[in-house]
N, C-alpha and C positions, 0 to 999 in steps of 0.2 A: 378314232373311232374306225373299226375295221369295215370292210365293203359287204360281207356276211358274217353271218353267225358261224356258217358251216360251209367250207369248200369241199366236194367230193372229186377226187382227180379218178376219172373212168366212168363210162356209161353203160357198162355191162349190166347183167342183173345185179352184181354187189354193189356197184355205186347208185343205181338207179332205185333199188331198194332201201339203200343209206338214204338217197334224198327223199324219198317217199315218207319215211319213218323220221326224218328230221324235220321235214316240214310238216307233217301232222303233230310234231312235239312243240310246235310255235317257234322253229329256226327259220332265218333268211337262208337260203342254200343255194349255192351254185355250182353245177355238175360242169367241169372240163375234160372235154373229150378230143384225144389227139386224130381220132379217124372217124368212119361213122358209129353213130350210137348202137348200142344192142352188143357189142363184143362177139365173143365166138359164137353166142347163142343165136345170133341172126343170122350165122352161116350155117346152122345146123338145118337139114331139111323137115326132118320129124323129130320131134321129142314125146317120148311114150313113158317117160319115169318122173313126170312133174306132178305131184299129188295133185287129184281132183280134175287134172286136165288130161286125158287118158291118151288123145294123140292131137298133136298141134304142131304146125309149122314154126321153128325156131325163130325166123324173122317176124312172125306174127306175134309169137308171145313177148319177144325184144320189145318191139313198138309199142306194145299194149302197156308193156311198164314204163315206155318213156312217156306216152301221153297221160298215163296216171299220174306219174310224176308232176307233169307240168299244170295240171289239173289243181294240183295242190300250192301253186305259185314258184314252184322250182324252175330258177333259171339255168339254160344249158348254153353253152359255148364251146366252139370247137377251135383247137390251136394246139400246137406242140409244145410241150413243157422244154423250157430252157434251165430257170434253177429255182431253188425252194430256198426259204430261209425259214428255219423251225426252230430259231432261239426264241424266248421269251413268250410272252401272252398273246402278242400278234403274230399270226404266219404270213408269209407273204409269198406268192406264187408270180413267177415272173413266164412269159410266154416267149415264143420265138419272134412272135411279132412285134413286142415291144412292151405288149400291155402287161400291167400289173393288177392282182387282186389280192387284197387281205383277206385275212379271216381269224376267229378266235382259235376255232378247232378245223381239223383236216384228218379227212379220211381218205388213204390210198387204197383205190381199187383199180389199178393199171393192168388186171389179169396178165396173162402168159402167152408167149409167140408160140410158132411150131419149131421144134429143134430140126438142124438140118440132118443129113446123111453123112455129108462129109465130102462129097464127090469133087473131083477135081473141078468140074465145068459146071456143077450145080447150079450154081446161082446164072451162070450164064444162060441156063435153059430154062430158068423159072419164068413162064409165061410161054416158053417153047416147047413144050410137052411135060416138062414138070411143073408139078401143082401141088399146094398144101391145103388146097379147100375143096372137095368132092363136089359139093353143093353149089360152089362159086364156079367151078369150070367144068363140071360133067358133063354139061349139054354140047360142049366144044368136041365131045369124043362120041358123039352119037354113032351107033354102029361101027366103031373102032375098036381096036382092043387096047385094054390098060392094065396096068399092074397097081397094087395099094402094098406099100412097104408098112409093116407093123403088125401086133398082136392083142392092142387093147380092144376097147369099146369104140375108139373114135375110128381105127383101122377096120374093123368090123363092119361098122355102120356104114363106113365109105364104101367099101367093097359091095355090101348089100343094094346100095343106092345106085353106084354105077351099074349093077347087074342090069337093073331096069332100063338103062340107057346103052351101054356099051354091047359090042358083038360078043366079046371075049372077056373075064375079067380074071386075074392072077391075084391071090394074098401070098405075100412072100413074108414069111415070119422066122426069126433066127433059130427059135425053139421049136420044140415037137408038140407042144401044147401052147395053145391061146391063153392070154392073160383076162381077155374079155368075161364078161357074167357068162353064166352058163346059158342062160336063155339065147342070148347073142351066139355066142359058141355054136350051140347045136342050129341055130337057124342059119349059121353059114355054110356048116359042114352039109345040111340037105338041100343047098342051094346049088346052082350051076357053077360057082367060083372055084376055081382052083386052086387048092392052097400049097404053096411050096415051102414044106418044113425044112428046119435047119438052115435056112437060106438067108444070104445077105446080098444086097446088091453092091458090087465094086466097081461097076463102071457105068456111066451112060455114054452110050456111040451115037453120035449125031453129025449132019452135015450143020444145016441151020434150024432144023427141028428134030427132036428126039426121035431114032429110028429103032433102036435097039437097047438093051442093057445086058448087061455082063453078072451073072448069078454063080456066087461062090456056096456051095455044101459045106457049112462049117464043120462036118464032121468028117467028111472023105476029102475034102479040099478040092474037089471036081470043079471045074468053071464051065457054064454053059451060057450060051447067049438066047433071049427071047425076044422076039419082035414085039414091040410096042409103041402105039401111037402116043399114050400118055403114061406117066408116072406120078403117081398121088402118094405123098410122102405123110405117114401117120405114126411118128415115132416116139411121140411126148412133146415137151414144152419146156420152155424158159421162161423165169419171170421178167414182165416189163420192169426192172429197175434200173436200166441205163441210167437214167434221168438224173438218179440219186448222185449220180458221179461227180456232179459238178456242187454238190450240196456238202457244204461245211460240216453241219449236224446233223446225222441220218439216223433212221432207225437202225438197227441191228438187224445184221442178216443172217440166215442161219447157213451150212456149211454148203448147200446148192442154193444159195443166192437168193430165198425167199426171206419176205419179210418174217421177223419172229414177233409172235405176239403171245398173251396171255388169253383166256377164254374169254374176256371182256373186250379182245380185239386191241387192247393197248399196247403200244411200242413202248419203247424206252424212252419216249419223248414225251413231256407233260401235252396234252392236248393233239396229239397225234395217234392215229389208229390206221389200223389195215382191214382190208375184207376181201374175200373171195379168192380166186387163182393166185394173187401175186404173195398170198401169205403162206407159211409153212404149215402145212396140214395133210393128213391123209386122204382124204377123198376130193377132188374138185370136179364137180356137177352144179348144175343150174340150181337146183334146190338148196346145196350147202353154201352158195355164193349168197343168194336171197337170206339165208340164214346169218351168215357172218353180217350182210349188211344191216338187218335188222338189229342185231348186237352191237353194232360198232356205233349206229346212230344212237341207240340209248345209252351208250358209253359217253357218246359225246354230248348228250343233253346233261347227263348227270354232271360231266365234268365242267359244262358252263353254268351249273347252277352251285358250282361251289364245291363239289366232291371230286379232289383231283388225285386218287391214289396212283402210283406210278408202276407200271407192270417191273416185276424182278427180272425179267428176260431182258 
């Protein structure tokens, strides 16, 4: 007899929504999280596009979801994943601390992580001037000079957030047009943030702490140095699927490394589903993660009730 009807890997919006819908559907549910619950949502200062909630702190929204899941009897535990056994009707999840949990259905909602710039000393300077979370580390740079790299919504949101804290903010983007939504693009263009167009960061100059960055104009090839105290990297994400490397039978992945599913969140493995940023899809937002989680839980319930169609992907 499995320990739980459903195990959800990840306690971000997708995982917590899966847990809420699963528990409300009568399933015994365990959520396993490697780090702090809430995922990337908990690191967002202001969420303005979650329907029905015009303006909310991401941390508060995520932990409201967590408490809501617990109110329905969902169990939440923390631990690093070591291995999965997905063959057969009973799935097994082994943690690095040696604990093992079994279930009849599994939802992978492990999200994604920030992509690196690829600078030679980038990881050495992480926490010493280079950061991947403006809301986490922004206050360390109060009244200082910082730069944000990227052109999407996250980069623009980070720049606008840091504008309220730092003395000077640069936004460095490799193209001459932002990828962010129009409302966000207009907002940053009207702000005091200085945008360095057609530019990339090629070097981080530091002693023990970051002091300067070398910036290359991709059109002219010219190099310049910009004095900064902090560099915030917001150039996209890669899916958190490394733990699948030790799994004999694993869900199919897309060419970019995300888990392939159908519209019902089913993977190629019976009883295994995926939801949220870890899944191959066109839009990664809190609201789409929640939608994925609801669909995945509904599919898991149907699977456990005896409807076992396997995705063709």
